[in-house]
Chimera marker file (.cmm) of the C-alpha trace (Angstrom):
<marker_set name="trace">
<marker id="1" x="-0.357" y="0.068" z="-0.266" r="1" g="1" b="0" radius="0.5"/>
<marker id="2" x="2.778" y="2.685" z="-1.017" r="1" g="1" b="0" radius="0.5"/>
<marker id="3" x="1.600" y="5.432" z="-2.252" r="1" g="1" b="0" radius="0.5"/>
<marker id="4" x="3.075" y="8.388" z="-5.330" r="1" g="1" b="0" radius="0.5"/>
<marker id="5" x="4.275" y="10.977" z="-2.870" r="1" g="1" b="0" radius="0.5"/>
<marker id="6" x="2.606" y="13.336" z="-5.667" r="1" g="1" b="0" radius="0.5"/>
<marker id="7" x="-1.401" y="12.577" z="-5.591" r="1" g="1" b="0" radius="0.5"/>
<marker id="8" x="-1.818" y="12.592" z="-2.016" r="1" g="1" b="0" radius="0.5"/>
<marker id="9" x="-0.274" y="15.841" z="-1.298" r="1" g="1" b="0" radius="0.5"/>
<marker id="10" x="-2.035" y="17.530" z="-3.667" r="1" g="1" b="0" radius="0.5"/>
<marker id="11" x="-5.376" y="16.491" z="-2.581" r="1" g="1" b="0" radius="0.5"/>
<marker id="12" x="-4.502" y="17.875" z="0.821" r="1" g="1" b="0" radius="0.5"/>
<marker id="13" x="-2.604" y="20.743" z="-0.702" r="1" g="1" b="0" radius="0.5"/>
<marker id="14" x="-6.393" y="21.424" z="-2.546" r="1" g="1" b="0" radius="0.5"/>
<marker id="15" x="-8.005" y="21.187" z="0.648" r="1" g="1" b="0" radius="0.5"/>
<marker id="16" x="-5.804" y="23.070" z="2.580" r="1" g="1" b="0" radius="0.5"/>
<marker id="17" x="-5.592" y="26.496" z="-0.295" r="1" g="1" b="0" radius="0.5"/>
<marker id="18" x="-9.274" y="26.501" z="-0.152" r="1" g="1" b="0" radius="0.5"/>
<marker id="19" x="-9.818" y="26.862" z="3.999" r="1" g="1" b="0" radius="0.5"/>
<marker id="20" x="-7.111" y="29.311" z="3.482" r="1" g="1" b="0" radius="0.5"/>
<marker id="21" x="-9.595" y="30.584" z="0.557" r="1" g="1" b="0" radius="0.5"/>
<marker id="22" x="-12.865" y="30.574" z="2.901" r="1" g="1" b="0" radius="0.5"/>
<marker id="23" x="-10.433" y="32.450" z="5.788" r="1" g="1" b="0" radius="0.5"/>
<marker id="24" x="-9.361" y="35.393" z="3.375" r="1" g="1" b="0" radius="0.5"/>
<marker id="25" x="-13.471" y="35.787" z="2.028" r="1" g="1" b="0" radius="0.5"/>
<marker id="26" x="-14.548" y="36.044" z="6.000" r="1" g="1" b="0" radius="0.5"/>
<marker id="27" x="-11.837" y="37.710" z="7.085" r="1" g="1" b="0" radius="0.5"/>
<marker id="28" x="-12.308" y="40.680" z="4.535" r="1" g="1" b="0" radius="0.5"/>
<marker id="29" x="-14.337" y="40.704" z="1.285" r="1" g="1" b="0" radius="0.5"/>
<marker id="30" x="-12.598" y="43.120" z="-1.035" r="1" g="1" b="0" radius="0.5"/>
<marker id="31" x="-9.877" y="40.615" z="-2.009" r="1" g="1" b="0" radius="0.5"/>
<marker id="32" x="-12.509" y="37.892" z="-2.616" r="1" g="1" b="0" radius="0.5"/>
<marker id="33" x="-12.191" y="38.012" z="-6.412" r="1" g="1" b="0" radius="0.5"/>
<marker id="34" x="-8.313" y="37.709" z="-6.236" r="1" g="1" b="0" radius="0.5"/>
<marker id="35" x="-7.821" y="35.268" z="-4.117" r="1" g="1" b="0" radius="0.5"/>
<marker id="36" x="-10.830" y="33.534" z="-6.083" r="1" g="1" b="0" radius="0.5"/>
<marker id="37" x="-8.446" y="34.561" z="-9.866" r="1" g="1" b="0" radius="0.5"/>
<marker id="38" x="-5.034" y="33.188" z="-7.937" r="1" g="1" b="0" radius="0.5"/>
<marker id="39" x="-7.039" y="30.282" z="-7.362" r="1" g="1" b="0" radius="0.5"/>
<marker id="40" x="-8.308" y="29.225" z="-10.825" r="1" g="1" b="0" radius="0.5"/>
<marker id="41" x="-5.355" y="30.027" z="-11.959" r="1" g="1" b="0" radius="0.5"/>
<marker id="42" x="-3.121" y="27.749" z="-9.360" r="1" g="1" b="0" radius="0.5"/>
<marker id="43" x="-5.749" y="24.787" z="-10.825" r="1" g="1" b="0" radius="0.5"/>
<link id1="1" id2="2" r="1" g="1" b="0" radius="0.2"/>
<link id1="2" id2="3" r="1" g="1" b="0" radius="0.2"/>
<link id1="3" id2="4" r="1" g="1" b="0" radius="0.2"/>
<link id1="4" id2="5" r="1" g="1" b="0" radius="0.2"/>
<link id1="5" id2="6" r="1" g="1" b="0" radius="0.2"/>
<link id1="6" id2="7" r="1" g="1" b="0" radius="0.2"/>
<link id1="7" id2="8" r="1" g="1" b="0" radius="0.2"/>
<link id1="8" id2="9" r="1" g="1" b="0" radius="0.2"/>
<link id1="9" id2="10" r="1" g="1" b="0" radius="0.2"/>
<link id1="10" id2="11" r="1" g="1" b="0" radius="0.2"/>
<link id1="11" id2="12" r="1" g="1" b="0" radius="0.2"/>
<link id1="12" id2="13" r="1" g="1" b="0" radius="0.2"/>
<link id1="13" id2="14" r="1" g="1" b="0" radius="0.2"/>
<link id1="14" id2="15" r="1" g="1" b="0" radius="0.2"/>
<link id1="15" id2="16" r="1" g="1" b="0" radius="0.2"/>
<link id1="16" id2="17" r="1" g="1" b="0" radius="0.2"/>
<link id1="17" id2="18" r="1" g="1" b="0" radius="0.2"/>
<link id1="18" id2="19" r="1" g="1" b="0" radius="0.2"/>
<link id1="19" id2="20" r="1" g="1" b="0" radius="0.2"/>
<link id1="20" id2="21" r="1" g="1" b="0" radius="0.2"/>
<link id1="21" id2="22" r="1" g="1" b="0" radius="0.2"/>
<link id1="22" id2="23" r="1" g="1" b="0" radius="0.2"/>
<link id1="23" id2="24" r="1" g="1" b="0" radius="0.2"/>
<link id1="24" id2="25" r="1" g="1" b="0" radius="0.2"/>
<link id1="25" id2="26" r="1" g="1" b="0" radius="0.2"/>
<link id1="26" id2="27" r="1" g="1" b="0" radius="0.2"/>
<link id1="27" id2="28" r="1" g="1" b="0" radius="0.2"/>
<link id1="28" id2="29" r="1" g="1" b="0" radius="0.2"/>
<link id1="29" id2="30" r="1" g="1" b="0" radius="0.2"/>
<link id1="30" id2="31" r="1" g="1" b="0" radius="0.2"/>
<link id1="31" id2="32" r="1" g="1" b="0" radius="0.2"/>
<link id1="32" id2="33" r="1" g="1" b="0" radius="0.2"/>
<link id1="33" id2="34" r="1" g="1" b="0" radius="0.2"/>
<link id1="34" id2="35" r="1" g="1" b="0" radius="0.2"/>
<link id1="35" id2="36" r="1" g="1" b="0" radius="0.2"/>
<link id1="36" id2="37" r="1" g="1" b="0" radius="0.2"/>
<link id1="37" id2="38" r="1" g="1" b="0" radius="0.2"/>
<link id1="38" id2="39" r="1" g="1" b="0" radius="0.2"/>
<link id1="39" id2="40" r="1" g="1" b="0" radius="0.2"/>
<link id1="40" id2="41" r="1" g="1" b="0" radius="0.2"/>
<link id1="41" id2="42" r="1" g="1" b="0" radius="0.2"/>
<link id1="42" id2="43" r="1" g="1" b="0" radius="0.2"/>
</marker_set>
């Protein structure tokens, strides 16, 4: 049951990014659109 190191980390990173994005949206709505654009660019 050996995982390739890429796959699991990618999913965890996406989850982490989404959580950070959610925090940003709550903290300041001014950066929401910018953050969403950055998220799309990352994906």
